C-alpha positions, 0 to 999 in steps of 0.5 A: 588676657588676665582675669581681674581679681575678686577685689577688682571685680568687687570695687568695679561693681560697687562703683558701677552701682554707684554711678547707676544710682547717681545717674538715676537721680540726676535730671538736668532737663528739668525746668527747676534745674534749667532755671537755677541761677548757676555761677559762670564758673560752672563747667559745661554739662558734658564735662561732668560726664567725662570727669565722673567717668574718669574719676570712677575708674580711678576710684575702683582702681584705688579701692582694689589696690588699697584693699589688696594691700590691706590686712583683715582688720584694715580691710574691714575698716577701709571697706566701711569707709569706701562704702560710706563714700560711695553712698555719699557719692550717689546721694548728692544727686538725689538731694540736689536733683530729686529733693531740689534742696541745694542747701542739703546737697551742699551739706552732703557735698561737704561730707562727701569731700571730707570722706573723699579726703579721708579715703585718699589718706587711708588708701595712701597708707595702704598703697601710696599709688592708690592714695595718689589715684584719689587726689583728682577725686578729692579735688573734684568733690571739693570743687563740687562742694563749692559749686553746690554752695554757690548755687544754694547761695544764689537760690536763697538770693 
């Protein structure tokens, strides 16, 4: 069995850390969350875990591919964009579930969606396959922003 490259280990570790921090901020069992008026088009709870598991694999893989194709300057720039995206990714759960501020979470989700689109673009420049791997992540974060916005709208209601 072949050993993973240092870049693959780095992106995988960063993505796992993001998932752990995000999960720590999530509380779908709270009374506050259960009583929120959620739209009928929100997926069932288990879909989120399944979707995020797959998206995190794609994110780690795309990051490793893009970084592996990058020169030193591109590596630094891409690494900063990648890290910022991971911070935004984990931050949404804290804004939404812990701070209980759907409008703030919506703003954060919109920034995350823009960051993800930018990351897919950057990845595609370095490695076209890496860019394609991030298309589902970009679509999901755009969907998440729309869902956050609808929940925030209903909460103001």
